[in-house]
C-alpha positions in Angstrom: 0.0 0.0 0.0 1.5 3.4 -1.0 1.7 6.1 1.5 1.2 9.9 1.0 4.5 11.5 0.1 6.6 13.2 -2.4 6.5 11.8 -5.9 9.2 12.3 -8.5 8.1 11.5 -12.1 8.9 12.5 -15.6 6.6 15.1 -17.1 3.6 13.6 -18.8 0.8 14.8 -21.1 -2.7 14.6 -19.6 -6.3 15.6 -20.6 -8.2 17.7 -18.0 -11.6 16.2 -17.6 -13.2 18.6 -15.1 -12.7 21.2 -12.4 -12.6 20.1 -8.7 -14.7 21.7 -6.0 -11.7 23.9 -5.1 -11.0 25.0 -8.7 -8.2 22.6 -9.7 -8.1 20.8 -12.9 -8.8 17.0 -12.7 -7.2 14.5 -15.0 -7.5 10.7 -14.8 -4.5 8.6 -15.5 -4.6 4.8 -15.3 -7.7 5.1 -13.2 -6.3 7.6 -10.7 -7.3 11.2 -10.3 -4.6 13.8 -10.7 -5.2 17.3 -9.5 -3.6 20.2 -11.4 -3.9 23.8 -10.1 -4.2 26.3 -13.0 -5.5 23.8 -15.5 -9.0 24.0 -17.0 -11.5 21.4 -18.2 -11.0 20.3 -21.7 -7.3 21.3 -21.9 -4.3 19.2 -22.9 -1.5 20.0 -20.6 2.0 18.8 -19.6 2.3 18.2 -15.9 4.7 16.7 -13.3 3.3 14.8 -10.4 4.6 16.2 -7.1 2.7 14.3 -4.4 1.1 10.8 -4.0 -1.9 10.0 -2.0 -3.9 6.8 -1.7 -6.8 7.8 -3.9 -5.3 10.6 -6.0 -2.1 12.4 -6.9 -1.2 16.1 -7.1 0.7 17.6 -10.0 2.3 20.9 -11.1 1.3 22.5 -14.4 4.3 22.8 -16.7 2.8 23.7 -20.0 -0.6 24.3 -21.7 -0.6 22.4 -24.9 -4.2 23.0 -26.0 -5.9 25.8 -24.1 -9.6 26.0 -23.3 -11.6 28.6 -25.2 -12.8 29.8 -21.8 -9.2 30.6 -20.6 -8.5 34.3 -20.0 -5.6 36.3 -18.8 -5.8 36.9 -15.1 -6.2 40.5 -14.1 -4.3 40.3 -10.9 -0.5 40.3 -10.8 -0.6 38.1 -7.7 -2.9 35.4 -9.1 -1.3 31.9 -8.9 0.6 32.9 -5.8 -2.2 34.4 -3.6 -4.7 32.0 -2.3 -7.6 34.5 -2.3 -8.7 33.6 -5.8 -8.7 30.3 -7.7 -10.5 31.0 -11.0 -9.3 34.3 -12.5 -7.9 32.4 -15.5 -11.5 31.2 -16.3 -14.0 33.4 -18.1 -16.7 34.6 -15.7 -19.6 33.1 -17.6 -17.7 29.8 -17.6 -17.2 30.2 -13.8 -20.9 30.4 -13.4 -21.5 27.3 -15.5 -18.9 25.4 -13.5 -20.5 26.3 -10.2 -24.0 25.4 -11.5 -22.5 22.0 -12.5 -21.0 21.5 -9.0 -24.4 22.2 -7.5 -26.4 19.9 -9.8 -23.8 17.1 -9.5 -23.9 17.3 -5.6 -27.6 17.2 -5.6 -27.6 14.1 -7.9 -24.7 12.3 -6.3 -25.2 13.0 -2.6 -28.9 13.8 -2.3 -30.2 11.6 -5.1 -32.4 14.5 -6.3 -32.8 17.0 -9.1 -34.6 20.3 -9.1 -37.7 20.8 -11.3 -36.3 24.2 -12.4 -32.7 25.3 -12.5 -32.6 29.0 -11.6 -30.6 31.5 -13.6 -27.3 32.2 -11.8 -27.5 35.4 -9.7 -24.4 37.5 -10.5 -23.2 41.0 -10.3 -19.9 42.9 -10.3 -16.8 40.7 -10.4 -14.2 43.2 -9.2 -14.1 45.3 -6.0 -17.0 43.3 -4.5 -15.6 42.0 -1.3 -16.6 44.1 1.7 -15.3 41.6 4.3 -11.9 40.0 4.5 -9.4 38.8 7.0 -5.8 39.7 6.1 -2.8 38.1 7.7 0.1 40.2 9.1 3.6 39.1 9.9 7.1 40.6 10.0 9.3 38.6 7.6 12.9 38.8 8.7 14.1 37.7 5.2 12.5 40.8 3.7 13.2 42.9 6.8 9.6 44.3 6.8 6.0 43.6 7.5 3.7 41.8 5.1 0.0 42.2 5.0 -2.2 40.2 2.7 -3.9 36.9 2.0 -2.0 33.7 2.5 -0.3 32.1 -0.4 -2.1 29.2 -2.2 -1.7 26.0 -0.1 0.8 27.7 2.2 1.1 29.4 5.5 3.2 32.2 3.9 1.7 35.6 3.4 1.5 36.9 -0.2 3.8 39.9 -0.8 1.2 42.2 -2.2 0.2 45.9 -2.1 -3.3 45.9 -3.4 -6.3 43.6 -4.2 -8.7 43.9 -7.1 -11.5 42.0 -5.4 -11.6 44.0 -2.2 -14.1 46.8 -2.0 -12.9 50.3 -2.3 -11.1 51.9 -0.5 -9.7 48.8 1.2 -8.3 47.6 -2.2 -5.5 50.1 -2.1 -4.7 50.0 1.7 -2.7 46.7 1.9 0.7 48.4 1.1 0.1 51.4 3.4 -1.1 49.1 6.2 2.2 47.1 6.0 4.1 50.3 6.1 2.1 51.5 9.2 2.5 48.2 11.1 6.3 48.3 10.5 6.4 51.5 12.6 4.5 50.1 15.6 6.3 48.9 18.7 4.0 45.8 18.8 4.5 44.9 15.1 5.6 41.3 16.0 2.4 40.9 18.1 -0.2 41.7 15.3 -1.3 38.5 13.5 -4.2 39.8 11.4 -6.3 42.7 10.3 -10.0 42.2 9.6 -11.6 44.5 7.0 -15.3 45.6 7.0 -16.4 48.0 4.3 -19.9 49.3 5.3 -22.1 51.8 3.4 -20.9 54.7 5.5 -17.3 53.9 6.5 -14.5 51.4 6.3 -13.4 49.6 9.5 -10.2 47.9 10.3 -10.0 45.5 13.2 -6.5 45.1 14.5 -5.8 41.8 16.4 -3.3 42.8 19.1 -1.6 40.3 21.3 -0.1 43.1 23.3 -1.6 46.5 24.1 -0.4 49.3 21.8 1.6 52.1 23.3 0.5 55.7 23.3 2.8 56.3 20.3 1.3 53.4 18.5 -2.2 54.7 19.1 -1.2 58.1 17.8 0.1 56.5 14.6 -3.1 54.5 14.2 -5.1 57.7 14.6 -3.0 59.5 12.0 -3.5 56.6 9.5 -7.3 56.7 10.2 -7.4 60.4 9.5 -5.3 60.2 6.3 -7.2 57.3 4.8 -10.7 57.9 6.1 -11.0 54.6 8.1 -12.0 53.6 11.6 -9.8 51.4 13.8 -11.0 48.7 16.2 -8.6 46.9 18.6 -9.2 43.2 19.3 -7.1 41.9 22.3 -9.0 38.6 22.6 -12.0 37.0 20.9 -14.3 38.8 18.4 -16.4 40.1 21.3 -13.5 42.0 22.7 -13.1 44.3 19.7 -13.5 48.0 20.7 -13.1 51.2 18.6 -9.9 53.1 19.0 -12.1 56.3 19.1 -14.8 55.9 21.7 -17.4 57.8 19.7 -17.4 55.5 16.7 -20.9 54.4 15.9 -21.7 50.9 14.5 -21.4 50.6 10.7 -24.4 49.8 8.6 -25.7 48.7 5.3 -29.0 49.2 3.6 -31.3 46.9 1.5 -33.2 49.6 -0.3 -35.8 47.4 -1.9 -37.2 46.7 1.6 -36.3 50.0 3.2 -34.2 48.4 6.0 -30.9 49.6 7.5 -28.9 46.9 9.3 -26.3 47.8 11.8 -23.5 45.4 12.7 -20.2 45.2 14.5 -17.1 44.8 12.3 -16.6 41.2 13.7 -20.2 40.1 13.1 -21.0 37.8 10.2 -22.5 39.6 7.2 -22.4 38.5 3.6 -19.1 39.3 1.9 -20.6 40.7 -1.3 -22.9 43.7 -0.5 -24.5 44.0 -3.9 -25.1 40.3 -4.3 -26.5 40.2 -0.8 -29.3 42.7 -1.7 -30.1 40.6 -4.8 -30.0 37.4 -2.8 -32.5 38.8 -0.2 -34.8 40.0 -3.0 -34.7 36.6 -4.9 -35.1 34.6 -1.6 -38.2 36.6 -0.7 -39.6 36.4 -4.3 -39.2 32.6 -4.1 -40.7 32.4 -0.6 -43.5 34.7 -1.7 -44.9 35.7 1.7 -48.5 36.9 2.0 -49.4 39.8 4.4 -51.1 37.3 6.8 -48.2 34.8 6.9 -46.1 33.8 9.9 -42.5 33.1 8.9 -39.7 31.3 10.6 -36.2 32.5 9.8 -33.5 30.1 11.2 -29.9 31.1 11.5 -31.0 34.7 11.2 -27.8 36.5 12.3 -28.2 40.2 12.5 -31.5 40.1 10.7 -30.4 40.1 7.0 -33.5 38.2 5.9 -35.6 38.8 9.1 -36.2 42.5 8.6 -37.0 42.4 4.9 -39.4 39.5 5.6 -41.1 41.7 8.3 -41.9 44.2 5.6 -43.9 41.6 3.7 -45.4 39.2 6.3 -47.6 39.5 9.4 -45.0 38.1 11.9 -41.4 36.9 11.6 -39.6 34.7 14.2 -35.9 34.7 13.9 -33.6 32.2 15.7 -29.8 32.4 16.0 -27.3 30.6 18.2 -25.0 33.6 18.9 -26.5 35.7 21.7 -24.6 38.8 20.5 -26.1 38.5 17.1 -29.6 38.0 18.6 -29.2 41.3 20.5 -28.0 43.0 17.3 -31.1 41.6 15.4 -33.4 42.9 18.1 -31.8 46.3 18.0 -32.1 46.3 14.2 -35.8 45.6 14.4 -36.2 48.5 16.8 -34.0 50.7 14.7 -36.3 50.0 11.7 -39.5 50.4 13.8 -40.6 46.8 13.1 -42.8 45.5 15.9 -43.7 42.2 14.1 -40.3 40.6 14.8 -39.3 38.3 17.6 -35.7 36.9 17.8 -34.6 34.0 20.0 -31.3 32.4 21.1 -31.1 28.7 20.4 -28.3 26.2 19.5 -29.7 25.0 16.1 -27.2 22.1 16.0 -29.1 20.2 18.8 -32.6 19.2 19.6 -34.9 22.2 19.4 -38.3 20.6 20.0 -38.7 21.9 23.5 -38.5 25.6 22.7 -41.9 27.3 22.6 -41.2 29.0 19.2 -40.4 25.5 17.8 -43.8 24.0 18.8 -45.9 26.4 16.6 -47.0 26.2 13.0 -45.4 28.5 10.4 -46.6 29.3 6.9 -43.1 29.7 5.5 -39.6 28.8 6.6 -36.3 30.3 5.5 -33.1 28.4 6.3 -29.6 30.1 6.1 -27.3 27.7 7.9 -23.6 27.6 8.2 -21.4 25.2 6.3 -22.5 22.3 8.5 -26.1 22.5 7.1 -29.5 22.3 8.7 -29.9 18.6 9.4 -30.6 19.1 13.1 -33.8 21.2 12.5 -35.4 19.1 9.7 -37.2 16.8 12.1 -39.3 19.7 13.3 -40.9 20.3 9.9 -43.8 17.9 10.8 -44.8 20.4 13.5 -44.3 23.6 11.4 -45.9 22.2 8.2 -44.9 25.2 6.0 -46.2 25.5 2.5 -42.8 26.5 1.3 -39.1 26.4 2.4 -36.3 28.5 0.9 -32.9 27.1 1.8 -29.8 29.4 1.4 -26.6 27.4 1.5 -22.9 28.1 1.4 -22.0 24.5 0.8 -23.6 22.5 -2.0 -22.6 19.2 -0.4 -24.6 19.8 2.9 -27.4 21.3 0.9 -27.6 18.1 -1.2 -27.5 15.9 1.9 -30.4 17.9 3.5 -32.3 17.9 0.2 -32.2 14.2 0.1 -33.7 14.0 3.6 -36.4 16.6 2.7 -37.4 14.8 -0.5 -37.2 11.1 0.6 -38.1 11.4 4.3 -40.2 14.5 4.6 -42.3 14.2 1.5 -41.2 17.5 -0.1 -40.3 18.3 -3.7 -37.3 20.3 -4.8 -39.0 22.8 -7.0 -36.0 25.0 -7.9 -32.3 25.5 -7.2 -29.5 27.7 -8.5 -26.2 29.4 -7.7 -25.5 32.8 -6.3 -22.1 34.2 -7.4 -21.3 35.6 -4.0 -17.5 35.1 -4.5 -16.5 35.7 -8.1 -13.1 34.2 -9.1 -13.2 31.7 -6.2 -14.4 28.1 -6.2 -16.9 29.0 -3.4 -20.5 28.0 -4.4 -23.4 29.8 -2.7 -26.9 28.4 -3.6 -30.6 28.9 -3.2 -33.2 26.0 -3.2 -36.9 25.9 -2.9 -38.9 23.0 -1.4 -42.7 22.5 -1.3 -44.9 19.6 -0.1 -45.4 17.0 -2.8 -48.7 17.6 -4.6 
């Protein structure tokens, strides 16, 4: 039996059959899968295998012999080194087709189901879309300076970069200046990361500090904030410990104009990375859910109220449930901020049995699910109590969506009416999806 390890072989010519879930080309040689970063489906390439595993090998792309018609020149000078993007060399329309194929294949293979209708991909701007990011920071002695950026592909090293074309403005041009600023701080070796949050009204930078900054450090941070129009938060411990450098800094916010709601959030709270696509996602989810003015709606994994508040503009009553108590308080505050009295939000661990909660023992006309990557399997058994006429499932992982879809169709008597992808992360292999379920018949 062969063990994983380095593999030295002569270069070989292979045909790329498909893209993997993480954006690598996949060839099959003598019955074994070979993963090739940078290769595209349909291409003939020359590769050299670099690592052996029991069920597959990894290889390095040496030469493209016959290029795909969908291959394009990457816009970013750091592409191929930086791990932030995986698909800049693939035409955007082809990216959407590949993601739709991943979704449908997962539904078929894992869930044993297929949608009645495949929704058109929901897409928008492909550059400067990313309003949330976590940048690594480290002083590299070999370069005798600080580096700030995304990690290199399949590596713990930080990409030596000065800008990023997928980050929302003005954060896109701040990476180089941030590295220069951190180099001046007395605690430069005690800063592992900077979290970026670009809101509608301001840009926030959360500095993870393992030691408290000195008075001189704080003055340098304040000067940077003034010069670049940003707000600093300092985070000495977990996300809940983040506090603004200036005490009078209000919470950032974003609007969803179609539903006339304004949502406030802390810079360490979870909000969707792509602001424009988030507004479109909310609009499509509500159009598919189609609430009536008399409906009672259950919104599970509700976070700060991203779907809850728009739903409250269309339905009689909305019940939101979230496992993070801080996010629940934020959602409640947001309901008050938007003068919505038909919203109730509850704290509950949705990865465990929920049947004893009073909110879980009521009927609901509609259910919206927006779970984390682990999926919503723990709550599906309660559907017999809720008996909704429609469920909209928003997923960040097509594999767990497919698993749950199989349960909903085969065990709960539902039908998968529609499914499609949402291009929340252009140029990456991440696949965000929407699915609609209704009772059979």
